[in-house]
Legacy VTK file of the C-alpha trace (Angstrom):
# vtk DataFile Version 3.0
C-alpha trace
ASCII
DATASET POLYDATA
POINTS 112 float
-0.875 20.098 20.344
-4.380 19.579 20.814
-5.693 19.563 17.353
-3.000 16.933 16.628
-4.751 14.428 19.327
-8.315 15.020 18.288
-7.387 14.739 14.571
-5.795 11.325 15.733
-8.624 10.108 17.595
-11.682 11.135 15.497
-9.417 9.614 12.457
-8.908 6.241 14.102
-12.471 6.364 15.491
-13.812 7.187 11.823
-11.105 4.603 10.016
-12.219 1.970 12.391
-15.854 2.437 11.264
-15.050 2.516 7.844
-13.399 -0.838 7.791
-16.251 -2.259 10.192
-19.026 -0.905 7.832
-17.581 -0.748 4.122
-15.554 -4.853 4.697
-18.875 -6.759 4.262
-19.801 -4.904 1.390
-16.276 -5.213 -0.105
-16.571 -9.065 -0.225
-20.267 -9.353 -0.869
-19.602 -7.425 -4.341
-18.917 -10.771 -5.859
-14.919 -10.176 -6.919
-13.411 -9.339 -3.575
-9.489 -10.055 -5.038
-8.000 -6.911 -6.027
-7.827 -8.496 -9.669
-9.055 -6.752 -12.871
-12.367 -8.735 -14.255
-13.245 -8.140 -17.639
-16.801 -8.348 -16.992
-16.554 -5.296 -14.895
-16.294 -2.006 -15.868
-13.208 -0.065 -15.805
-14.764 1.980 -13.302
-15.682 -0.875 -10.835
-12.294 -2.450 -11.689
-10.691 0.643 -10.210
-12.514 0.900 -7.012
-12.309 -2.905 -6.398
-8.176 -2.511 -6.548
-8.542 0.762 -4.788
-10.385 -0.699 -1.609
-7.902 -3.416 -0.407
-5.421 -0.229 -0.389
-7.459 1.554 1.762
-8.494 -0.736 4.074
-4.828 -1.624 4.674
-4.129 2.066 4.975
-6.417 2.576 7.774
-5.209 -0.067 9.587
-1.519 0.513 8.876
-2.352 4.352 10.258
-2.744 3.240 13.828
0.824 2.753 14.139
2.012 4.595 11.399
-0.408 7.511 10.760
1.851 9.331 8.088
2.190 5.888 5.721
-1.506 5.032 6.332
-2.892 8.421 5.273
-0.966 9.210 2.508
-1.894 4.822 1.095
-5.560 6.124 1.652
-5.278 9.444 0.059
-3.269 7.888 -3.107
-5.535 4.986 -3.309
-8.895 7.269 -3.448
-6.994 9.643 -5.990
-6.653 7.027 -8.315
-9.958 6.049 -7.715
-11.336 9.070 -8.383
-9.552 9.924 -11.223
-10.421 6.836 -12.935
-13.863 7.000 -12.274
-13.501 11.253 -14.097
-11.789 9.756 -17.055
-14.343 7.027 -17.271
-17.318 9.600 -17.377
-18.472 7.923 -13.846
-17.949 11.437 -12.159
-16.807 12.008 -8.405
-17.905 9.215 -6.357
-18.631 11.486 -3.096
-18.627 8.959 -0.454
-15.068 8.242 -1.054
-14.645 11.902 0.286
-15.157 10.650 3.556
-11.808 7.963 3.409
-10.094 11.094 1.952
-10.986 13.117 5.008
-9.875 10.494 7.048
-6.638 9.891 5.628
-6.091 13.606 5.728
-6.660 13.867 9.395
-4.304 10.985 10.132
-1.350 12.938 8.251
-2.499 16.237 10.080
-2.060 13.996 13.218
1.120 12.824 12.435
3.084 16.223 11.472
5.665 15.504 13.599
6.064 11.841 14.330
7.984 9.378 12.104
LINES 1 113
112 0 1 2 3 4 5 6 7 8 9 10 11 12 13 14 15 16 17 18 19 20 21 22 23 24 25 26 27 28 29 30 31 32 33 34 35 36 37 38 39 40 41 42 43 44 45 46 47 48 49 50 51 52 53 54 55 56 57 58 59 60 61 62 63 64 65 66 67 68 69 70 71 72 73 74 75 76 77 78 79 80 81 82 83 84 85 86 87 88 89 90 91 92 93 94 95 96 97 98 99 100 101 102 103 104 105 106 107 108 109 110 111
């Protein structure tokens, strides 16, 4: 019980911090809409498409932790897969939202 409570609050605080800190960078990138831009590489397009799902998942996880957690994890895994397939390697910074999504799922083990 205590582990779920701690996981829940750590995930909420970290998820809120990620949204507050990363959202300005996302909008400042130049093409904040999740549409493919032919001027960008496949790597950039994959992450620009994944970021809105990550943000929505982190916000949604406050009320529906399991759904939001899976949404974040799937978006990050798709972005990492495209990064590996295009030869860019792993984007290590994205393991932070991946871990937060996992914490949301752990905190919602018996909920929903």
